[in-house]
C-alpha positions as CSV (number, residue, x, y, z in Angstrom):
1,M,108.7,83.1,117.3
2,D,105.9,85.3,118.7
3,I,103.0,87.1,117.2
4,H,102.6,91.0,118.3
5,F,100.5,93.7,117.9
6,Q,101.6,97.0,117.2
7,N,99.3,99.9,117.1
8,A,98.9,103.6,115.7
9,S,98.2,104.6,118.8
10,G,101.7,103.5,120.1
11,G,103.9,105.8,118.1
12,D,106.4,104.2,115.1
13,W,106.2,101.2,114.0
14,Q,109.2,99.5,114.6
15,A,110.8,96.1,113.4
16,D,114.1,95.2,111.7
17,C,111.9,94.6,108.7
18,A,108.5,94.6,107.3
19,L,107.0,92.9,104.8
20,L,104.8,93.7,102.1
21,F,102.8,91.3,99.5
22,V,102.3,93.1,96.1
23,F,101.0,92.0,92.8
24,E,102.3,92.0,89.8
25,K,102.6,95.8,87.8
26,E,101.2,97.0,91.3
27,S,102.5,100.2,92.9
28,P,103.6,99.1,96.6
29,A,102.4,102.9,97.7
30,S,99.3,102.0,96.8
31,V,98.9,98.7,98.4
32,A,100.1,100.4,101.9
33,P,99.5,104.0,102.2
34,A,100.2,104.5,105.7
35,L,103.8,102.1,105.4
36,W,104.6,104.8,103.0
37,Q,103.8,107.8,105.3
38,R,105.7,106.2,108.1
39,C,109.1,105.8,105.3
40,P,109.1,108.6,103.5
41,W,112.4,106.7,102.2
42,L,110.5,104.0,100.6
43,D,109.9,106.3,97.7
44,I,113.7,107.4,96.4
45,S,114.9,103.2,97.4
46,P,116.9,102.3,94.4
47,A,115.5,98.7,94.3
48,L,112.0,100.2,94.0
49,R,112.6,101.0,90.6
50,D,113.4,97.1,89.8
51,F,110.9,95.7,91.2
52,T,107.7,94.2,89.2
53,G,106.0,92.1,91.4
54,K,105.8,88.9,89.3
55,K,105.6,85.9,91.0
56,D,108.4,84.7,94.0
57,E,110.2,88.2,93.0
58,M,111.8,89.7,95.9
59,A,113.4,93.3,96.8
60,L,114.7,94.4,99.8
61,L,114.5,98.2,100.3
62,Y,116.7,100.0,102.5
63,G,116.5,103.4,104.6
64,H,118.8,105.3,107.4
65,P,119.6,102.1,110.2
66,E,118.4,104.4,112.9
67,L,115.1,104.5,111.6
68,P,112.0,102.6,113.5
69,L,111.2,100.7,110.1
70,S,115.0,101.4,108.2
71,R,113.8,97.7,105.9
72,V,110.8,97.2,103.6
73,L,110.9,93.6,101.7
74,L,109.1,93.9,99.1
75,V,107.3,90.1,97.7
76,G,105.8,89.7,94.4
77,L,102.9,87.7,94.2
78,G,102.4,87.2,90.3
79,K,99.2,88.0,88.1
80,K,96.0,89.1,90.7
81,E,94.4,86.9,88.7
82,K,96.1,83.6,89.9
83,F,96.1,85.1,93.1
84,S,95.2,81.6,95.8
85,L,96.0,81.1,99.5
86,T,98.7,78.9,98.3
87,V,100.3,81.5,96.3
88,F,100.1,83.6,99.5
89,R,101.2,81.2,101.8
90,T,104.5,80.5,99.9
91,A,105.2,84.1,99.9
92,V,104.9,84.6,103.2
93,A,107.4,81.3,103.9
94,K,109.4,82.7,101.6
95,A,109.8,85.9,102.7
96,V,110.5,84.7,106.7
97,H,113.2,82.5,105.0
98,L,114.8,85.6,104.0
99,C,114.7,87.3,106.9
100,R,116.1,85.0,108.8
101,A,118.9,83.9,106.7
102,R,120.1,87.9,106.5
103,G,119.7,87.4,110.6
104,F,116.7,90.0,110.9
105,A,115.4,89.4,114.4
106,T,112.2,91.1,114.6
107,L,109.2,91.4,111.8
108,G,106.1,93.3,110.7
109,L,103.6,92.9,109.0
110,P,101.6,95.9,108.0
111,V,98.1,94.8,107.6
112,E,96.8,96.9,105.4
113,G,98.4,96.1,102.7
114,L,96.1,92.6,103.3
115,G,93.4,94.0,102.9
116,A,93.9,94.6,98.9
117,L,94.3,90.7,98.7
118,P,91.6,88.6,97.4
119,S,91.9,85.4,99.6
120,L,88.7,84.1,99.1
121,P,86.9,83.8,95.6
122,N,84.0,85.9,96.6
123,P,85.6,88.8,98.8
124,S,84.0,89.4,101.9
125,E,84.5,91.1,104.7
126,G,86.8,88.4,106.6
127,D,88.7,87.9,103.8
128,Q,91.8,89.9,106.0
129,D,91.8,88.3,109.5
130,T,91.7,84.5,106.7
131,L,95.3,86.4,105.3
132,I,96.2,87.0,108.8
133,R,95.6,83.8,110.1
134,E,97.2,82.1,107.4
135,A,100.5,84.5,107.5
136,V,100.4,83.6,110.9
137,V,100.4,79.6,110.2
138,A,102.7,80.0,107.0
139,A,105.5,82.6,109.1
140,L,105.9,79.9,112.0
141,L,105.5,76.9,110.0
142,C,108.7,78.0,107.9
143,L,110.5,78.4,110.7
144,H,109.8,74.9,112.5
145,R,112.9,72.7,113.0
146,C,113.1,69.3,114.6
147,D,116.1,69.6,116.4
148,T,115.3,66.5,118.9
149,Y,117.6,64.4,116.6
150,R,120.0,67.3,115.6
151,S,123.7,67.0,116.5
152,S,124.8,70.2,118.1
153,K,127.5,71.0,115.8
154,S,123.8,71.5,113.4
155,E,122.4,74.3,115.9
156,D,125.1,75.9,116.2
157,D,125.5,76.3,112.3
158,A,121.7,77.4,112.0
159,P,120.9,80.6,111.7
160,A,118.7,82.1,114.8
161,D,114.6,82.6,113.6
162,P,113.1,85.7,114.2
163,R,112.6,86.7,117.6
164,W,108.7,87.9,116.8
165,L,106.7,89.4,114.2
166,A,104.0,92.4,114.9
167,L,101.1,92.8,113.4
168,L,101.1,96.7,112.1
169,F,97.8,98.0,112.2
170,T,96.7,101.6,111.5
171,E,93.9,101.3,113.9
172,D,94.2,102.9,117.6
173,H,93.2,99.3,118.9
174,T,93.9,95.8,117.3
175,P,90.4,94.5,116.4
176,D,89.3,91.8,118.4
177,P,88.3,89.5,115.0
178,A,92.0,90.1,114.2
179,R,93.6,88.7,117.4
180,K,91.5,85.7,117.0
181,A,92.3,84.9,113.9
182,V,96.8,85.2,115.2
183,R,95.0,82.7,118.0
184,Q,94.1,80.4,115.6
185,G,96.4,80.6,113.7
186,E,99.0,79.7,116.4
187,A,96.8,76.9,117.5
188,E,97.2,75.5,114.2
189,A,100.6,75.6,113.1
190,A,101.6,74.2,116.9
191,G,99.0,71.4,115.8
192,V,101.1,70.5,112.6
193,M,104.1,71.0,114.0
194,L,103.7,69.1,116.8
195,A,102.3,66.2,114.4
196,R,105.7,66.7,112.1
197,D,108.1,66.1,115.4
198,L,106.1,62.8,116.3
199,S,106.3,61.6,112.4
200,N,109.8,62.7,112.2
201,G,110.6,60.2,115.4
202,P,112.2,57.1,114.5
203,A,109.9,53.8,115.4
204,N,112.0,53.2,118.6
205,H,111.3,56.7,120.4
206,V,108.2,57.3,118.9
207,T,106.2,54.2,120.4
208,P,101.8,53.6,120.4
209,T,102.4,54.7,123.9
210,V,104.0,58.3,123.6
211,L,101.8,58.7,121.1
212,A,98.6,57.6,123.8
213,D,100.6,60.0,126.2
214,E,100.5,63.0,123.5
215,A,96.5,62.5,122.9
216,Q,95.7,62.2,126.8
217,K,98.1,65.5,126.6
218,L,96.1,67.3,124.0
219,A,92.6,65.6,125.4
220,K,93.4,67.4,129.1
221,A,94.2,70.4,127.3
């Protein structure tokens, strides 16, 4: 899955489904006012009435299918005082898993919704970028599958991954710290996925020589 950027100056945000993370008893509209402004149909979505923001709760809201953004997935984070990066990572992973199971090819993440989330014990101006990085890592890792040893049948039965996740910015240009956070997240996820692939390999395939070769490749890179 690729990571894209969409800005206010680029016209309408577009994705098969946008992900919005909400605390318990919090108004989703207050978390992402720009998203609500672009998707006025959200206010009359029947599923909105039943969403409470409890941990692990998800509600998929639907608009007209021809709209640039016709679906919004609300993801509950639970109580705000119990929030942690682990809670956030888990919520991102479950949301992306659901989108893959539903066959959504493109996802959107309104960055304004991350600004209201406390990511560290002492919130600072860099917290939004921390959450961007963590969202990228969680989204990429939850989709990772070691296909090397899969049978062709199991590959055919597996749902396709979303093609891309776009960070949706209200600014006209993507801030440099946000771009850096995305690249850091991609690099971190790539390292974890490489380690997983090597550790999942059988001993007669992932030999000491293979590990040495991989180490040399990383060193050159």
